TIKOLMAR-862909 format. One line per field, with one value per residue (C-alpha): residue number from 1; x, y, z. Coordinates in steps of 0.1 Angstrom, whole numbers, plus 5000, padded with zeros to 4 digits. Layout:
BEGIN
seq c(NUM;...)
x c(X;...)
y c(Y;...)
z c(Z;...)
END
This chain:
BEGIN
seq c(1;2;3;4;5;6;7;8;9;10;11;12;13;14;15;16;17;18;19;20;21;22;23;24;25;26;27;28;29;30;31;32;33;34;35;36;37;38;39;40;41;42;43;44;45;46;47;48;49;50;51;52;53;54;55;56;57;58;59;60;61;62;63;64;65;66;67;68;69;70;71;72;73;74;75;76;77;78;79;80;81;82;83;84;85;86;87;88;89;90;91;92;93;94;95;96;97;98;99;100;101;102;103;104;105;106;107;108;109;110;111;112;113;114;115;116;117;118;119;120;121;122;123;124;125;126;127;128;129;130;131;132;133;134;135;136;137;138;139;140;141;142;143;144;145;146;147;148;149;150;151;152;153;154;155;156;157;158;159;160;161;162;163;164;165;166;167;168;169;170;171;172;173;174;175;176;177;178;179;180;181;182;183;184;185;186;187;188;189;190;191;192;193;194;195;196;197;198;199;200;201;202;203;204;205;206;207;208;209;210;211;212;213;214;215;216;217;218;219;220;221;222;223;224;225;226;227;228;229;230;231;232;233;234;235;236;237;238;239;240;241;242;243;244;245;246;247;248;249;250;251;252;253;254;255;256;257;258;259;260;261;262;263;264;265;266;267;268;269;270;271;272;273;274;275;276;277;278;279;280;281;282;283;284;285;286;287;288;289;290;291;292;293;294;295;296;297;298;299;300;301;302;303;304;305;306;307;308;309;310;311;312;313;314;315;316;317;318;319;320;321;322;323;324;325;326;327;328;329;330;331;332;333;334;335;336;337;338;339;340;341;342;343;344;345;346;347;348;349;350;351;352;353;354;355;356;357;358;359;360;361;362;363;364;365;366;367;368;369;370;371;372;373;374;375;376;377;378;379;380;381;382;383;384;385;386;387;388;389;390;391;392;393;394;395;396;397;398;399;400;401;402;403;404;405;406;407;408;409;410;411;412;413;414;415;416;417;418;419;420;421;422;423;424;425;426;427;428;429;430;431;432;433;434;435;436;437;438;439;440;441;442;443;444;445;446;447;448;449;450;451;452)
x c(4374;4359;4328;4314;4279;4259;4224;4202;4184;4159;4160;4144;4163;4159;4187;4190;4205;4220;4208;4220;4186;4188;4223;4210;4181;4205;4227;4198;4192;4227;4224;4215;4190;4219;4238;4205;4201;4236;4230;4197;4212;4239;4213;4194;4224;4225;4187;4169;4135;4144;4138;4152;4142;4169;4160;4167;4200;4195;4198;4229;4262;4282;4319;4329;4349;4379;4400;4423;4433;4452;4489;4491;4522;4529;4524;4488;4463;4432;4416;4389;4385;4374;4343;4332;4336;4305;4303;4271;4290;4267;4285;4316;4331;4324;4341;4372;4374;4370;4401;4420;4410;4419;4452;4466;4467;4489;4467;4489;4490;4453;4446;4467;4448;4414;4426;4439;4406;4386;4403;4398;4376;4349;4374;4396;4423;4438;4428;4453;4491;4510;4527;4493;4480;4511;4508;4471;4478;4509;4531;4562;4554;4573;4546;4519;4540;4544;4506;4497;4521;4504;4469;4478;4479;4442;4415;4405;4440;4448;4429;4446;4467;4478;4476;4467;4502;4504;4468;4477;4511;4495;4474;4504;4521;4559;4561;4544;4564;4556;4561;4592;4578;4544;4561;4578;4545;4528;4557;4552;4514;4518;4534;4505;4480;4498;4500;4538;4543;4578;4590;4573;4591;4624;4619;4607;4628;4597;4584;4552;4531;4544;4536;4500;4497;4510;4486;4458;4468;4470;4434;4423;4434;4408;4416;4389;4389;4370;4338;4338;4330;4297;4285;4285;4265;4285;4273;4256;4274;4245;4207;4186;4170;4139;4120;4098;4078;4044;4014;3992;3970;3999;4002;4037;4045;4074;4082;4111;4129;4116;4143;4170;4149;4150;4118;4119;4097;4095;4089;4063;4051;4085;4091;4060;4067;4103;4090;4068;4096;4122;4119;4151;4147;4178;4166;4132;4149;4170;4140;4121;4149;4158;4122;4119;4150;4136;4103;4122;4144;4114;4097;4129;4134;4098;4102;4134;4116;4086;4108;4128;4096;4083;4115;4117;4080;4086;4117;4097;4069;4093;4115;4087;4100;4134;4119;4097;4119;4156;4184;4177;4145;4159;4147;4169;4162;4173;4174;4152;4125;4121;4125;4097;4074;4081;4082;4117;4150;4174;4200;4176;4172;4210;4215;4188;4200;4237;4234;4202;4198;4166;4157;4138;4127;4158;4182;4194;4207;4218;4191;4216;4219;4184;4196;4214;4215;4195;4212;4195;4177;4164;4126;4122;4115;4127;4160;4177;4194;4232;4231;4213;4241;4267;4249;4248;4285;4291;4269;4287;4321;4309;4297;4328;4349;4381;4403;4387;4379;4356;4373;4356;4348;4332;4311;4300;4288;4269;4251;4243;4226;4205;4195;4219;4239;4270;4304;4336;4349;4317;4322;4358;4345;4319;4343;4367;4340;4331;4368;4366;4401;4408;4406;4444;4444;4414;4433;4463;4440;4425;4460;4468;4437;4448;4416;4435)
y c(2747;2776;2769;2790;2793;2814;2829;2854;2882;2908;2943;2976;3009;3044;3062;3093;3086;3116;3108;3130;3147;3155;3169;3190;3203;3213;3231;3251;3265;3279;3298;3334;3343;3352;3320;3301;3316;3304;3270;3266;3277;3251;3224;3235;3230;3193;3187;3193;3193;3221;3257;3286;3322;3343;3376;3408;3424;3456;3477;3460;3476;3460;3455;3451;3421;3413;3385;3378;3390;3375;3384;3414;3430;3467;3474;3462;3490;3468;3473;3447;3456;3491;3476;3465;3498;3512;3548;3556;3576;3566;3535;3531;3509;3535;3562;3540;3532;3569;3576;3550;3566;3601;3590;3564;3573;3545;3516;3490;3508;3513;3476;3471;3500;3484;3452;3472;3491;3459;3448;3480;3476;3502;3515;3525;3500;3475;3440;3421;3423;3437;3403;3385;3410;3407;3369;3370;3395;3377;3408;3419;3432;3464;3474;3469;3490;3518;3519;3517;3546;3568;3558;3567;3604;3602;3619;3615;3613;3579;3559;3527;3523;3488;3494;3520;3536;3540;3554;3581;3589;3595;3622;3643;3664;3660;3698;3699;3715;3686;3659;3643;3644;3631;3603;3592;3593;3572;3547;3543;3538;3510;3537;3560;3533;3527;3564;3562;3600;3598;3574;3595;3626;3608;3596;3629;3652;3673;3689;3676;3704;3696;3659;3668;3690;3663;3638;3661;3663;3625;3623;3647;3622;3598;3561;3550;3575;3552;3559;3594;3579;3567;3603;3599;3567;3536;3503;3480;3448;3429;3431;3417;3383;3391;3424;3434;3466;3479;3481;3512;3496;3494;3457;3441;3420;3397;3385;3371;3397;3387;3408;3383;3351;3326;3312;3274;3256;3219;3212;3184;3185;3178;3152;3132;3135;3122;3093;3082;3084;3063;3025;3013;3006;3026;3056;3054;3052;3083;3103;3092;3100;3133;3145;3134;3153;3185;3181;3175;3205;3227;3215;3218;3255;3263;3246;3266;3299;3290;3281;3313;3334;3316;3322;3358;3364;3350;3372;3403;3394;3392;3422;3447;3471;3472;3475;3504;3523;3512;3492;3503;3483;3450;3420;3390;3361;3325;3300;3276;3302;3306;3269;3260;3286;3276;3239;3231;3221;3247;3237;3247;3282;3284;3275;3300;3329;3324;3338;3356;3394;3412;3448;3466;3501;3504;3492;3460;3434;3397;3376;3364;3399;3396;3368;3376;3364;3381;3401;3407;3440;3453;3451;3433;3396;3391;3408;3429;3420;3419;3440;3467;3467;3469;3498;3516;3511;3526;3555;3562;3561;3583;3609;3609;3639;3634;3646;3621;3588;3565;3534;3501;3505;3539;3523;3496;3522;3541;3509;3500;3533;3524;3491;3469;3445;3441;3428;3447;3417;3417;3454;3446;3416;3437;3466;3443;3427;3462;3471;3499;3507;3509;3542;3546;3540;3563;3590;3584;3586;3619;3632;3621;3639;3671;3671;3673)
z c(6561;6541;6520;6492;6479;6454;6459;6441;6459;6447;6460;6451;6451;6437;6418;6397;6363;6344;6309;6280;6279;6317;6313;6284;6304;6332;6307;6294;6329;6330;6297;6292;6264;6241;6248;6244;6209;6199;6214;6196;6163;6167;6174;6143;6121;6132;6132;6099;6116;6140;6130;6151;6146;6162;6179;6159;6169;6150;6181;6192;6184;6156;6162;6126;6136;6114;6129;6100;6066;6037;6033;6010;5994;6000;5963;5962;5956;5960;5995;6001;6037;6029;6013;6048;6065;6081;6069;6087;6113;6141;6156;6177;6149;6122;6142;6147;6110;6102;6124;6103;6071;6082;6098;6074;6037;6024;6013;6028;6062;6060;6057;6089;6105;6098;6115;6145;6148;6148;6180;6200;6230;6240;6265;6236;6244;6219;6230;6208;6208;6178;6175;6172;6148;6126;6126;6116;6089;6076;6078;6098;6132;6125;6100;6126;6151;6126;6118;6155;6164;6138;6150;6185;6174;6168;6189;6216;6230;6245;6218;6205;6237;6248;6285;6312;6314;6276;6275;6301;6286;6251;6267;6276;6250;6247;6247;6281;6308;6332;6305;6321;6356;6346;6327;6359;6378;6351;6350;6388;6390;6416;6439;6432;6441;6474;6481;6485;6484;6497;6470;6443;6456;6455;6420;6406;6427;6435;6467;6483;6468;6433;6438;6447;6416;6394;6409;6403;6366;6366;6378;6351;6324;6309;6314;6289;6260;6238;6257;6242;6208;6222;6227;6264;6263;6271;6255;6280;6291;6276;6274;6302;6300;6321;6323;6353;6359;6367;6343;6340;6366;6391;6389;6387;6356;6348;6313;6292;6271;6236;6220;6231;6231;6202;6188;6184;6159;6150;6113;6118;6082;6067;6094;6085;6047;6052;6073;6044;6019;6037;6039;6055;6092;6101;6081;6098;6132;6123;6113;6144;6168;6151;6151;6188;6197;6181;6200;6232;6228;6220;6252;6273;6262;6269;6304;6310;6302;6323;6353;6349;6349;6380;6399;6388;6397;6432;6436;6425;6450;6479;6469;6460;6487;6470;6435;6446;6471;6465;6480;6516;6515;6502;6522;6532;6510;6508;6479;6499;6503;6466;6459;6483;6467;6431;6438;6425;6441;6455;6429;6402;6417;6420;6383;6370;6391;6384;6348;6342;6345;6352;6342;6370;6378;6400;6372;6357;6381;6381;6398;6424;6438;6453;6476;6509;6545;6573;6600;6633;6635;6668;6670;6636;6634;6598;6602;6576;6543;6544;6512;6531;6557;6530;6515;6549;6553;6518;6527;6560;6543;6514;6539;6562;6568;6547;6576;6599;6581;6600;6616;6616;6653;6646;6619;6643;6667;6641;6629;6665;6669;6639;6656;6637;6659;6637;6648;6639;6619;6599;6590;6579;6558;6540;6535;6518;6497;6484;6480;6505;6518;6555;6573;6572;6534;6528;6547;6524;6494;6505;6508;6473;6460;6478;6498;6531)
END
């Protein structure tokens, strides 16, 4: 017979509870400075006691973003978008709008042209389809196509293209002697990428020497004509979050980039005034909680910045040889090494280094690039960074004789002579990571370039 009984027992246990504030703190570690500014601004919209002073973006290129326009009839002469045009002549957007004004004279077409120009990437390519543009403008797609066709005659050639093939095709005059054959080459770019010379000869009806000449012309075309509008200076992907360098005394410093970092303030004065004015318990609770959230966010962002500085400072301390002498001197580094030195968990190091970028004397790099595994190096206890090995592989391939590209086995032998014990499969893995073709494919590429 089965008997049942009930009893009560006391037990102690530890558990980690992901409170909303903890989740928010983890999220802050994953944000770049620019993303942090946007996040803080959003929080300030919801919290009356939180003040956010956003960094000045005066030096950042303005894209003159125009995502939609009201439907306008062809007979309308009023052009509201023209009032937004930057006529300073210094920016990428200003140059694009200038092309619109010079190319499109009809007011209706010019409105469409402004919308097209606002969706052109720095490369010079149009990032939005004509169908989507027509829908946002409330006009027939044929009007967008007509305006785009006219804009594609602008300089530099290839501007306002929708893809690579169209960009290259726009750079060849229809009166060019090789226009038909070059068009066939451009329409078969996958064959060019594979180095399929025989297939290209069959499609164009050309001899091998003619194919090489056409491919040389193809290489002379500019796949990103929009960069010419920057006067040779391409816009950076984004500004760094952290800056490191040497002082006049030769000491290394690490600091947050104040040009991208928001300033967070809690309006304590207003908070105390409001608490004295409200009497209802629920209103007092709202003021207390809202003010508390503002204080917590301010502290959390300050803690995020402090943690980022500590991690970056430890990376700089370990990677001084790289910062002073270049990639060949990068040391192997693990997350645990920095975590132990800073006094945080490895996951925190991983989160911070996954998004932040640091400006150094050697260039601007993501923090995660400073971490790599160690590879055995003869006579050296520490080993050598995997990134150093990858750089050596790139250097060897870059210096190879075109007619005799180095095989993976030959690269292994060269590295062994330098004291690096590397397996052939490791060479193949690093070569693929750096998108270096095999020796066979490199030989084919050299043939396409007419080098051999």
